[in-house]
N, C-alpha and C positions, 0 to 999 in steps of 0.2 A: 412544158409542150410550148411547140410553136405558135406565133400567132397568126391567127386567121384573119386573113385578109376579108372583109366587109363592104359592101356599096355602100355610099353616103348615108347617113343615117337620117338627113333633111330627106331625102329622096324614097328612104323607104318609110317614115309618116308620112310624104304626099302618097305613098301607094297605100298606106293602112287605111288614109280616110277617106279616097276613092273609091278605093274597095267597099268601103262601107258605106257611099250615098249613090256609088254608079253613076254620079251626075257630076259633069268637070266644073260647073259652075257653081254648086252647092259647095263641095268641096274646096274649092277656093278659096269661098268666103268665109269657110270653116277655118283654113288658115291663114286669112289675110291677107291674099296673095293675089293675082292675075291668075286666068284662066290659061292665058300662053304661057305664062312661068310654070304654072303648075302642070300643064303636057308637056313641055322643055321637060322636067324633072323625069316624067312618067319616060319618054322616049330614055334620057339617059341611064334612069336605072335598067330598061328592055335591053338595050344596048350592053350595058353591065352584066348583067346574067345572062343574055344574048337568049332569050325568051321573051318572047311574046306576051301580055300581059294582062290585056282591054281587046276586048272587038267590038267597035263602033255598030251600032244599031239606030234604025230611026227610033228605036223609041230608050236609047241614051247606050250606057256602056254594059259591056256585060264580062264578065271574069272567064278568060279560059283556064283550062283543068290545072292548068299549073300553078296558075295565080289563088285557084281555089284552093290548092292542097298548102299555101305557105301562108294563107293571109291570115288563118287563127291565130297562127303560133306567133306570127309579126304585132298582131294588134293585142297581145296579149301580152307578149314582150314590154309594148308601150306602157300599157296600162300597170306594167310591175313598176319601170321605171319611174310613172308619174304616182304612186305611191310611197315611192323610195324617198322620191325629194319631196312629198308631202310631208309625210312623217319627218325628215330634219327639218324643216322650215318648223313644225310645231314643237318641237325638242326646242327646252331651253339650252340657250348655250351657255356650253358648259366653261366656266371661270374658273383661274387661279388666285390664287393671294400664297405667298409666300414670307413666310415669318419666321422671324431670328429670333431666339429666346435662349437662355440658360437650361445646359442638359438637368439639371433636377427640378426647374421648373416645370420642364418640360413632362419630365418623367412622373412626379408626382401629384402636378396641382393641373396641369393644361389636357395632356395625355386624356386622364382619366373622365373628362368632362366633353369631348370634345365629339362624342357620339350625337349629342343632346344638338349642337350645331350643324351636326352632318343631317340630321332630321328634319330640321326648321329649313336647311339650306341645299339640299343633295345635290343642285348645279355647283356649287364651288368647290373647287377642292383644295384643302388646307394644306399646301408642304411647308416641312417644320423642315428647319435649319437651326444649328446649336451653335451658339458661339459667345464668345466673354468680351470681344471686342465691339468699339464701336463701329456702330453701320454705319457705311459710305454709299448714300442710297444713292448715288451718283452714278459710279461704278459697278457694284452689286446686285445682281438679281432678286433686289430681297424688297418687297413692298412696306414691310414694316415689322417693327420689332418691339420685344417684350424685354425691356431691361431693370436691373435693381438700381436704386440711384435715389437723390435729390429731387430730381426733376427737371435740371436745367441744363436743357439739350439747344442752345440757341439755334434758332434756324430751324427748328421742327416742333411739327404740332405735338403735344406730350396730353394723355389722359392719364389720369391716376387710378391706379386699380385698387390698391389696398396696402396699406400701412406693414411693414414687417415687424417679427416679432422675437424675441431669442428666448429660448427655455430647454432644459434637458429633459432628453427621453430617454428611455431603455426600458428592456424585456421586460416582462414583470418578474422571471427569472432571476433578477437582482434587486437583492429586497435593501432600500435607501429608507432610509426614516430622517436626518438628518442631513444637511450640508457639509458637515465636517466629514461627514463616514465618505466622502468622494475624496478624502486621502488615501483610501483603501482600493480605489476603483482605477478605472484604465480610464483617460478622458479622450473620447473621439474628436480628431480636425477635421477638415478640408482646409486643403495647401492653402485655395484664393479665399478662406475666412479666416485667417491664423488669430485673430483677435476676439472672436466670438464669443469663447470661453472667458477670457480675461476679462472683458468687459461685464459678463453678466456674473462673473466672481465678484466682482469691484461692488455691481449695484447689488448685490447681496450680504455685501459686508463681510468678504471672505477672499479679500482681496490678496493675499497673503499666504494663500490655502496651496499646497504643491502636492498633488495627487501622486499615488503609487508607481504609476504608468502612465502614456500618453501614444497614442498613434494617430499619424495621419495621412486621410487619405486622396486622390487626386479633387474628388467634388464629395460635396453634403449625400450625395447620393448615394455612395458607398459608404458612408459615415453612416447613413440609416438605416444602411442592408447590414452593418455592421453591428450596427445596438440592435434592430430585430433580432439577429442571431446570437445575442447576449455578451459580446465581444467587450463591450464598456457602456458609456453612458454619450450620447449625443448633444449637441447645442443646436436646436433649428431653428424656424419659424414653424410654429403648430400647423399654420395652414398649410405646409406641404406633408403633412405625416397626419391629415383628419382622419381619413378610414381608418389607419393602423391606430389611432388612439381609440375608435370608435370598438374597432373591433377587439380591443384589448392586446393587439399583438404587441405594442406601445403602450407604457405609460406615462404620466408627466407628473414625476415623484414630488416635485417641491412647487408650491402656489406661485411662485416669483415669475412671472413673463414679463421682459423687459423689454420696452418699445421700443424699435431701435429709430435710428433715424432717417434711414433709408426706407421706401418703399418700391412698391413692381408699377411699373409705368408703361403705357402702349405707347410708343414712338414710330411718327409716319412724316415723311417731306410733305410740303406742302402742295405739290403737284398731285399727290393721291387722296387729297379730301375728297373731290368730288365720284370718287370712284362707287361702284354702288355694293360692290364686295368688299370694300374695306368700310363702309360706312352699317350694314348689315353685321359684319367680324365685330366690328367697335359696341354696335350697341349690344351683340351678346354677349361681347364680354365683360364688357361692363356691369350687365345684370349678372353674370355668374360672381364678379368678385363683390357683390352686394349679399349675395346672398350667406 
């Protein structure tokens, strides 16, 4: 639709106010302008519309028939505009916090809890990006990151969330009674965590055990899903499969749960420490980690 040419909004506003007061001095006071400036705006509008809008009388101003026909619609338009601006001013500013994290952590721990944060802070949008690489906060559009490690990230603010543990998990369809029976099973690995099974078996006194089969997946999330589907036994942090363990989709066949040297941390640059959205997010995240 072609754009329609309208008179100046200031001139239309002047007309609406003068049309309400029908007194030039009162209308000028309401608009915080001089009567002469207001009279100039009205004359300009009349020239633009090629229509006389007011008749001067001894008692003040009178609307012409043309002015009476358009005044209600123009007043309503300015009322609607004022209401819209007011609503915008009252609405909390929408903020965005971009968080980088490991994909398995995002899928298995973070996203299932995210609705709780959204209920508390509906004006903060959490944008999730996934990566295993260290974040270059100066050059990447990322506000903070959740990473697994020893907590040694020089120059960055680090908040420990919780320590990692390692334990085997499997479908109830796979009946395991002893660690030795793992020799007849398929052990599921994640490509980026190739040593987890070796570390756990060694701590359980079965470092020499050789399984019947092994299968490696790109991420722990894939290995977890494979375990749920009965393809083998995965080695994971039980915090990542808490819901599956509670529901019985997975079980923890052995009591041995090995504390890891790694922990999950919230990592952020020093210049973000005064960010209200980051402070609220950190407080919520630490509270969730303590549960």
